Backbone as a printed PyTorch tensor [residue, N CA C, xyz], in Angstrom:
tensor([[[  2.2230, -27.4080,  14.9930],
         [  2.2140, -27.3240,  13.5770],
         [  1.0420, -28.0810,  12.9080]],

        [[  0.4330, -27.6000,  12.0100],
         [ -0.5060, -28.1970,  11.2550],
         [ -0.0130, -28.7910,  10.0230]],

        [[ -0.5400, -29.9630,   9.6110],
         [ -0.1890, -30.6340,   8.2560],
         [ -1.2780, -30.3880,   7.3670]],

        [[ -0.7880, -30.0230,   6.2030],
         [ -1.7000, -29.7230,   5.1210],
         [ -1.1710, -30.5050,   3.7690]],

        [[ -2.0990, -31.1560,   3.0110],
         [ -1.7740, -31.6220,   1.7720],
         [ -2.2020, -30.7410,   0.6150]],

        [[ -1.1570, -30.2010,  -0.1360],
         [ -1.5130, -29.3360,  -1.2860],
         [ -1.1860, -30.0470,  -2.4950]],

        [[ -1.8400, -29.5670,  -3.6730],
         [ -1.5540, -30.2400,  -4.8890],
         [ -0.9790, -29.2270,  -5.7840]],

        [[  0.1110, -29.6300,  -6.3140],
         [  0.8960, -28.7950,  -7.3060],
         [  1.1650, -29.6280,  -8.5740]],

        [[  0.7440, -29.2520,  -9.7090],
         [  0.9630, -30.0350, -10.8970],
         [  0.4130, -31.4590, -10.8890]],

        [[ -0.7330, -31.5600, -10.1230],
         [ -1.3040, -32.8080,  -9.9600],
         [ -0.7380, -33.7520,  -8.9930]],

        [[  0.2540, -33.3030,  -8.2230],
         [  0.9070, -34.1430,  -7.2510],
         [  0.5940, -33.5770,  -5.9010]],

        [[  0.5140, -34.4470,  -4.9830],
         [  0.2060, -34.0650,  -3.5640],
         [  1.6340, -33.8490,  -2.7560]],

        [[  1.6730, -32.7530,  -1.9250],
         [  2.7340, -32.4810,  -1.0880],
         [  2.2610, -32.3250,   0.3000]],

        [[  2.8430, -32.9450,   1.1880],
         [  2.3010, -32.6710,   2.5880],
         [  3.2560, -31.5400,   3.1010]],

        [[  2.6000, -30.4970,   3.5790],
         [  3.4070, -29.3260,   4.0720],
         [  2.9210, -29.0870,   5.5730]],

        [[  3.7540, -28.3750,   6.3100],
         [  3.5710, -27.8900,   7.6270],
         [  3.3680, -26.4310,   7.7960]],

        [[  2.5180, -25.9540,   8.5490],
         [  2.3660, -24.5570,   8.7720],
         [  1.8320, -24.3830,  10.1350]],

        [[  1.8070, -23.0400,  10.6050],
         [  1.3420, -22.7640,  11.8890],
         [ -0.0590, -22.9820,  12.0080]],

        [[ -0.7650, -23.5070,  13.1450],
         [ -2.0930, -23.6360,  13.2830],
         [ -2.8350, -22.3260,  12.8130]],

        [[ -3.9910, -22.5520,  12.0460],
         [ -4.7530, -21.5030,  11.6700],
         [ -4.4240, -20.9890,  10.2990]],

        [[ -3.1790, -21.2960,   9.8120],
         [ -2.7420, -20.8820,   8.5490],
         [ -2.9560, -21.8800,   7.2980]],

        [[ -3.6850, -22.9060,   7.6020],
         [ -4.0140, -23.9280,   6.6260],
         [ -4.6100, -23.3990,   5.3010]],

        [[ -5.5800, -22.5720,   5.4450],
         [ -6.2530, -21.9630,   4.2630],
         [ -5.4370, -21.1800,   3.5630]],

        [[ -4.6040, -20.4470,   4.0750],
         [ -3.5790, -19.6230,   3.4930],
         [ -2.6340, -20.3530,   2.7180]],

        [[ -2.1960, -21.3730,   3.2550],
         [ -1.1840, -22.3050,   2.7080],
         [ -1.7600, -22.8380,   1.4150]],

        [[ -3.1070, -23.3590,   1.4550],
         [ -3.6460, -23.8700,   0.3160],
         [ -3.7720, -22.8940,  -0.8000]],

        [[ -4.1900, -21.6100,  -0.3970],
         [ -4.2820, -20.4510,  -1.4120],
         [ -2.8820, -20.3560,  -2.1010]],

        [[ -1.8960, -20.2830,  -1.2940],
         [ -0.6100, -20.1730,  -1.9400],
         [ -0.2130, -21.2860,  -2.8380]],

        [[ -0.5690, -22.5590,  -2.4830],
         [ -0.2850, -23.7140,  -3.3150],
         [ -1.2210, -23.5210,  -4.5880]],

        [[ -2.4160, -22.9960,  -4.5470],
         [ -3.2500, -22.8580,  -5.6790],
         [ -2.5650, -21.8480,  -6.6060]],

        [[ -1.9790, -20.7250,  -6.0680],
         [ -1.3600, -19.7320,  -6.9090],
         [ -0.1310, -20.3250,  -7.6310]],

        [[  0.6310, -21.0610,  -6.9520],
         [  1.7150, -21.7690,  -7.5020],
         [  1.3450, -22.7680,  -8.6320]],

        [[  0.2580, -23.5100,  -8.3380],
         [ -0.2770, -24.4740,  -9.3130],
         [ -0.7190, -23.6770, -10.5630]],

        [[ -1.3350, -22.6370, -10.3650],
         [ -1.8600, -21.8580, -11.3490],
         [ -0.6720, -21.4580, -12.4260]],

        [[  0.3810, -20.9320, -11.7330],
         [  1.5950, -20.5080, -12.5570],
         [  2.2310, -21.5760, -13.2110]],

        [[  2.1950, -22.9140, -12.6000],
         [  2.7170, -24.2280, -13.2650],
         [  1.9820, -24.4290, -14.5480]],

        [[  0.5360, -24.2390, -14.3260],
         [ -0.4190, -24.6730, -15.4220],
         [  0.0300, -23.7010, -16.6910]],

        [[  0.1420, -22.4600, -16.2290],
         [  0.5910, -21.4330, -17.3790],
         [  1.9500, -21.8910, -18.0440]],

        [[  2.8530, -22.2390, -17.1610],
         [  4.1750, -22.7190, -17.8030],
         [  3.8590, -23.9560, -18.7490]],

        [[  3.1400, -24.6950, -18.2780],
         [  2.7970, -26.0830, -19.0360],
         [  2.1790, -25.6930, -20.4560]],

        [[  1.2860, -24.6940, -20.3480],
         [  0.5430, -24.3090, -21.5860],
         [  1.6210, -23.5880, -22.5370]],

        [[  2.4720, -22.9130, -21.9590],
         [  3.5760, -22.0200, -22.7170],
         [  4.6020, -22.8110, -23.4230]],

        [[  5.2350, -23.6430, -22.5700],
         [  6.4130, -24.4400, -23.0730],
         [  6.1270, -25.9380, -22.9820]],

        [[  5.0930, -26.4360, -22.5910],
         [  4.8010, -27.8650, -22.4240],
         [  5.4670, -28.4780, -21.2510]],

        [[  5.5440, -29.7580, -21.2780],
         [  6.1750, -30.4840, -20.0150],
         [  7.7140, -30.3950, -20.0970]],

        [[  8.3860, -29.7650, -19.1850],
         [  9.6590, -29.5910, -19.1930],
         [ 10.4090, -30.2070, -18.0290]],

        [[  9.7150, -30.9390, -17.2530],
         [ 10.2580, -31.5640, -16.0860],
         [  9.8110, -30.7830, -14.8920]],

        [[  9.5570, -31.6180, -13.7350],
         [  8.8860, -30.9780, -12.6110],
         [  9.7380, -29.8860, -12.0940]],

        [[ 11.0190, -30.0700, -11.8920],
         [ 11.9410, -29.0650, -11.1720],
         [ 12.0220, -27.8030, -11.9630]],

        [[ 12.2840, -27.9070, -13.3610],
         [ 12.3730, -26.7830, -14.1510],
         [ 10.9980, -26.0540, -14.2530]],

        [[  9.8990, -26.8090, -14.3190],
         [  8.5580, -26.1990, -14.3730],
         [  8.3730, -25.4320, -12.9920]],

        [[  8.6620, -26.0230, -11.9300],
         [  8.5360, -25.2780, -10.6570],
         [  9.4480, -24.0830, -10.4350]],

        [[ 10.5700, -24.1800, -11.0470],
         [ 11.5230, -23.0640, -11.0510],
         [ 10.9240, -21.8730, -11.9330]],

        [[ 10.4790, -22.2710, -13.0490],
         [  9.8930, -21.2080, -14.0720],
         [  8.5880, -20.7250, -13.2780]],

        [[  7.8250, -21.3950, -12.6700],
         [  6.5760, -20.9540, -12.1150],
         [  6.9460, -20.0200, -10.8820]],

        [[  7.9740, -20.5060, -10.0680],
         [  8.5740, -19.5420,  -8.9010],
         [  8.9880, -18.3750,  -9.5410]],

        [[  9.8130, -18.3700, -10.5580],
         [ 10.2530, -17.0530, -11.0780],
         [  9.1220, -16.1190, -11.5870]],

        [[  8.1690, -16.7210, -12.2020],
         [  6.9140, -15.9630, -12.4700],
         [  6.2580, -15.2940, -11.3640]],

        [[  6.0600, -16.0560, -10.1930],
         [  5.5790, -15.6540,  -8.9170],
         [  6.3960, -14.4260,  -8.3760]],

        [[  7.8390, -14.7500,  -8.4430],
         [  8.8270, -13.7260,  -7.9180],
         [  8.7440, -12.4730,  -8.7120]],

        [[  8.5090, -12.5460, -10.1250],
         [  8.3080, -11.3830, -10.9510],
         [  7.1670, -10.6050, -10.4210]],

        [[  6.0030, -11.3030, -10.2480],
         [  4.7510, -10.5500,  -9.8180],
         [  5.0260,  -9.8840,  -8.5600]],

        [[  5.7250, -10.6120,  -7.5930],
         [  6.0170, -10.1500,  -6.3140],
         [  6.8720,  -8.7490,  -6.4430]],

        [[  7.8880,  -8.8710,  -7.2230],
         [  8.8910,  -7.8400,  -7.4960],
         [  8.1460,  -6.5230,  -8.0620]],

        [[  7.1930,  -6.8230,  -8.9540],
         [  6.4310,  -5.6540,  -9.4490],
         [  5.4580,  -5.0450,  -8.3240]],

        [[  4.9090,  -5.8270,  -7.5690],
         [  4.0530,  -5.4360,  -6.6050],
         [  4.9470,  -4.5590,  -5.4940]],

        [[  6.0340,  -5.1180,  -5.1150],
         [  6.9740,  -4.3550,  -4.3780],
         [  7.3140,  -2.9960,  -4.8010]],

        [[  7.6460,  -2.9440,  -6.1850],
         [  8.0150,  -1.6660,  -6.8710],
         [  6.7800,  -0.5660,  -6.6820]],

        [[  5.5130,  -1.2590,  -7.0650],
         [  4.3140,  -0.3680,  -6.9540],
         [  4.1690,   0.1600,  -5.5850]],

        [[  4.3600,  -0.7060,  -4.5950],
         [  4.1600,  -0.2440,  -3.1370],
         [  5.0470,   0.7580,  -2.8550]],

        [[  6.3870,   0.5980,  -3.2480],
         [  7.3000,   1.6320,  -2.8740],
         [  7.0680,   2.9670,  -3.6300]],

        [[  6.5150,   2.8540,  -4.9230],
         [  6.1240,   4.0790,  -5.6370],
         [  4.9340,   4.7560,  -4.7660]],

        [[  3.9810,   4.0460,  -4.3340],
         [  2.8400,   4.5800,  -3.6420],
         [  3.3580,   5.1300,  -2.3090]],

        [[  4.2480,   4.5540,  -1.6660],
         [  4.7750,   5.1530,  -0.3900],
         [  5.4940,   6.4710,  -0.6790]],

        [[  6.1520,   6.4580,  -1.7350],
         [  6.7960,   7.7500,  -2.1120],
         [  5.6360,   8.8460,  -2.3910]],

        [[  4.6410,   8.5330,  -2.9660],
         [  3.5580,   9.3840,  -3.3460],
         [  2.8770,   9.7920,  -2.0920]],

        [[  2.7190,   8.8590,  -1.2190],
         [  2.1030,   9.2580,   0.1550],
         [  3.0410,  10.1980,   0.8770]],

        [[  4.3140,   9.9410,   0.8390],
         [  5.2130,  10.8660,   1.5120],
         [  5.0710,  12.2680,   0.9080]],

        [[  5.0240,  12.3630,  -0.3150],
         [  4.8570,  13.5700,  -1.0330],
         [  3.6300,  14.2330,  -0.6630]],

        [[  2.4830,  13.5820,  -0.6450],
         [  1.2790,  14.1010,  -0.1180],
         [  1.2110,  14.5510,   1.2020]],

        [[  1.8600,  13.8810,   2.1560],
         [  1.9960,  14.3600,   3.5180],
         [  2.8990,  15.6730,   3.6410]],

        [[  3.7920,  15.7070,   2.7460],
         [  4.6520,  17.0620,   2.8930],
         [  3.8000,  18.1380,   2.3560]],

        [[  3.0590,  17.8480,   1.2240],
         [  2.0350,  18.9660,   0.6250],
         [  1.0470,  19.2670,   1.7120]],

        [[  0.5670,  18.3290,   2.4990],
         [ -0.4270,  18.6490,   3.4140],
         [  0.1150,  19.5140,   4.5190]],

        [[  1.2850,  19.0550,   4.9150],
         [  1.9130,  19.8770,   6.1040],
         [  2.1900,  21.3190,   5.6800]],

        [[  2.7060,  21.3620,   4.4980],
         [  3.0360,  22.8610,   3.9150],
         [  1.6480,  23.6410,   3.9000]],

        [[  0.6770,  22.8840,   3.4410],
         [ -0.7280,  23.6260,   3.2260],
         [ -1.3650,  24.0140,   4.6460]],

        [[ -1.0000,  23.1190,   5.6580],
         [ -1.5340,  23.4680,   6.9560],
         [ -0.6400,  24.7670,   7.5330]],

        [[  0.6330,  24.6860,   7.3060],
         [  1.4070,  25.8020,   7.7890],
         [  1.0570,  27.0770,   7.0120]],

        [[  0.7700,  27.0000,   5.6970],
         [  0.3500,  28.2740,   5.1100],
         [ -1.0000,  28.6680,   5.5990]],

        [[ -1.8970,  27.6770,   5.7520],
         [ -3.1930,  28.1000,   6.3860],
         [ -3.1560,  28.7030,   7.7480]],

        [[ -2.2520,  28.1780,   8.5750],
         [ -2.0510,  28.7910,   9.8790],
         [ -1.4600,  30.2920,   9.6990]],

        [[ -0.5270,  30.4620,   8.7650],
         [  0.0000,  31.8290,   8.6640],
         [ -1.1000,  32.8020,   8.1160]],

        [[ -2.0250,  32.2850,   7.2410],
         [ -3.0460,  33.1280,   6.7150],
         [ -4.1080,  33.5180,   7.8440]],

        [[ -4.4680,  32.4830,   8.6670],
         [ -5.2720,  32.5710,   9.7810],
         [ -4.6830,  33.6600,  10.7270]],

        [[ -3.3700,  33.5070,  11.0490],
         [ -2.7440,  34.5220,  11.9590],
         [ -2.7860,  35.8460,  11.5140]],

        [[ -2.4640,  35.9810,  10.0700],
         [ -2.5670,  37.2920,   9.4970],
         [ -3.9320,  37.8670,   9.6220]],

        [[ -4.8830,  37.0680,   9.1250],
         [ -6.2710,  37.5790,   9.2640],
         [ -6.6520,  37.9510,  10.6090]],

        [[ -6.2870,  37.1920,  11.5580],
         [ -6.7000,  37.5160,  12.9100],
         [ -6.0120,  38.9100,  13.4080]],

        [[ -4.7780,  39.0620,  13.1020],
         [ -4.2100,  40.3620,  13.4080],
         [ -4.7850,  41.5090,  12.6980]],

        [[ -5.1930,  41.2950,  11.5320],
         [ -5.9420,  42.4010,  10.8990],
         [ -7.3370,  42.6830,  11.4040]],

        [[ -8.1450,  41.5710,  11.6300],
         [ -9.2070,  41.7380,  12.3020],
         [ -9.1840,  42.3910,  13.6850]],

        [[ -8.1930,  42.1440,  14.4830],
         [ -7.9560,  42.7250,  15.8810],
         [ -7.7420,  44.2710,  15.5850]],

        [[ -6.9080,  44.5600,  14.5760],
         [ -6.5870,  45.8700,  14.1940],
         [ -7.9480,  46.6930,  13.8450]],

        [[ -8.6940,  46.1140,  12.9670],
         [-10.0530,  46.7520,  12.5090],
         [-10.9490,  46.8100,  13.7630]],

        [[-10.9820,  45.9620,  14.6230],
         [-11.8050,  45.9830,  15.8820],
         [-11.2570,  47.1340,  16.6390]],

        [[ -9.9420,  47.4490,  16.8390],
         [ -9.4920,  48.4630,  17.6930],
         [ -9.8450,  49.7830,  17.0650]],

        [[ -9.7080,  49.9120,  15.6970],
         [-10.0130,  51.1140,  15.0260],
         [-11.5540,  51.5210,  15.2030]],

        [[-12.4340,  50.3360,  15.0100],
         [-13.8610,  50.5610,  15.2480],
         [-14.1870,  51.0300,  16.6900]],

        [[-13.5450,  50.4740,  17.6800],
         [-13.8070,  50.9130,  19.1260],
         [-13.3070,  52.3230,  19.2610]],

        [[-12.2520,  52.7470,  18.7600],
         [-11.7110,  54.1410,  18.8080],
         [-12.6950,  55.0350,  18.1400]],

        [[-13.2430,  54.7890,  16.9080],
         [-14.1140,  55.5380,  16.2050],
         [-15.4500,  55.6640,  17.0020]],

        [[-15.8320,  54.6160,  17.5950],
         [-17.0910,  54.6830,  18.4920],
         [-17.0190,  55.5110,  19.6070]],

        [[-15.8000,  55.3980,  20.2690],
         [-15.5610,  56.2710,  21.3810],
         [-15.6320,  57.8210,  21.1060]],

        [[-15.0250,  58.0630,  19.8490],
         [-14.9450,  59.5010,  19.2980],
         [-16.3670,  59.9520,  19.0190]],

        [[-17.1280,  59.0420,  18.3900],
         [-18.5250,  59.4090,  18.0560],
         [-19.3710,  59.5820,  19.3670]],

        [[-19.0790,  59.0540,  20.2840],
         [-19.8480,  59.0780,  21.6070],
         [-19.5640,  60.3840,  22.4150]],

        [[-18.4050,  60.9790,  21.9990],
         [-18.0960,  62.2340,  22.7010],
         [-18.8550,  63.4150,  22.3650]]])
């Protein structure tokens, strides 16, 4: 495990993370610190724990919205897949119908050619 010192609300915190995840942990801490700064600007200093809870709730709200949007997009993708499958099935039916008519026309032309050759 790697040790990383992150800053949140001007205070250092030593955290552990898997090797190679240090930069990601720093980015997450920067995101949380950004939310803390927004809380401070909105309500002033309300104590570290309350400020962190409020910032955490703001991050959770953004996450909740992102999850909702992802689920909506997944539903849209499912609908598009169903529409694509229906279109492919319809295309196959039209191709089969066209192929059958083309074969019938070809047989008629061959028959006419034989009659004309007599």
